[in-house]
C-alpha positions in Angstrom: 34.2 60.7 53.2 32.3 58.0 53.6 34.0 54.5 53.3 31.6 52.3 51.5 31.7 49.7 54.3 30.6 52.1 57.2 28.1 53.7 55.1 24.5 52.5 56.6 21.1 53.7 55.1 19.4 52.7 58.1 21.0 55.7 60.4 19.3 58.2 57.5 15.6 57.1 57.7 14.7 60.2 59.4 11.0 61.3 57.7 12.2 64.9 58.2 15.9 64.2 56.4 14.7 61.3 53.8 14.8 63.6 51.0 18.4 64.7 52.1 19.5 61.0 52.5 18.1 60.1 49.1 20.5 62.6 47.5 23.2 61.9 49.7 22.9 58.5 49.0 22.8 58.9 45.3 26.0 61.6 45.5 27.7 58.6 47.1 27.4 55.9 44.7 28.2 58.8 42.3 31.5 59.2 43.9 32.2 56.0 44.3 31.6 55.6 40.2 34.3 58.6 39.7 36.3 57.0 42.1 36.3 53.5 40.3 35.9 55.1 36.8 39.3 57.0 37.5 40.8 53.7 39.3 40.4 51.1 35.9 40.3 53.9 32.5 43.8 54.3 32.0 44.5 55.4 28.8 40.8 56.3 28.1 40.6 59.5 30.8 43.4 62.0 28.7 40.5 62.2 25.9 37.4 63.1 28.0 39.6 65.6 30.0 37.5 68.6 27.7 34.4 67.2 28.7 34.8 67.5 32.5 36.0 70.8 32.9 32.4 72.3 32.9 30.9 70.1 35.6 34.1 70.6 37.8 34.0 74.3 37.3 30.2 74.5 38.4 30.9 71.9 41.2 33.5 74.7 41.9 31.0 77.6 41.3 28.4 76.2 44.1 30.8 77.8 46.8 30.1 75.3 49.1 32.9 73.9 51.0 32.1 70.8 51.3 31.7 70.6 47.5 34.8 72.2 46.6 36.8 69.8 49.0 35.1 66.4 47.2 35.9 68.0 43.9 39.4 69.2 44.8 39.8 64.9 46.1 38.4 63.9 42.6 40.6 66.8 40.3 44.1 65.4 42.6 42.5 61.5 41.8 41.9 62.4 38.3 45.3 64.2 38.1 47.1 61.0 39.5 44.8 58.4 37.4 46.6 58.2 33.9 50.0 60.2 32.4 49.7 63.8 31.1 46.4 64.4 33.1 47.8 67.2 34.8 49.4 68.9 31.5 46.2 68.5 29.7 44.2 70.4 32.7 46.5 73.5 32.3 44.9 74.6 29.1 42.0 75.2 31.7 43.1 76.5 34.6 41.7 79.8 34.0 38.6 78.3 33.8 39.3 76.6 37.5 41.5 78.3 39.3 39.7 81.8 40.3 37.3 80.3 42.4 40.3 78.1 44.2 41.5 81.6 44.8 38.5 82.7 46.7 38.5 80.0 48.3 42.3 80.4 49.5 41.5 83.9 51.0 38.4 82.9 52.6 40.4 80.0 54.6 43.8 82.0 55.3 41.5 85.0 56.6 39.9 82.5 58.7 43.1 80.9 59.6 44.5 84.5 60.6 41.9 85.1 62.9 42.6 82.4 65.7 
């Protein structure tokens, strides 16, 4: 994860990678915004849990390791950000866990190859 103070826009100026850099910058701004909202949301987080499930599921369904890892970090922050959030996620485990099981199987397979 890129820390805000370490992020330098200038290092992404190559013409061939300008579009990727723009997407990366947008992604970083969104990620910082997500973490800031979770940090300061308090009791306002719990009522919006149902609205977060589809974006979380879509992010996990990309099957891109980096996106899955970032999504898991956001889920971890989500669960620790307010009381009862973990319990509020229980009805949605059937939507979230299957893709994590696939990811786990890939990781175990790679680990056994060593």
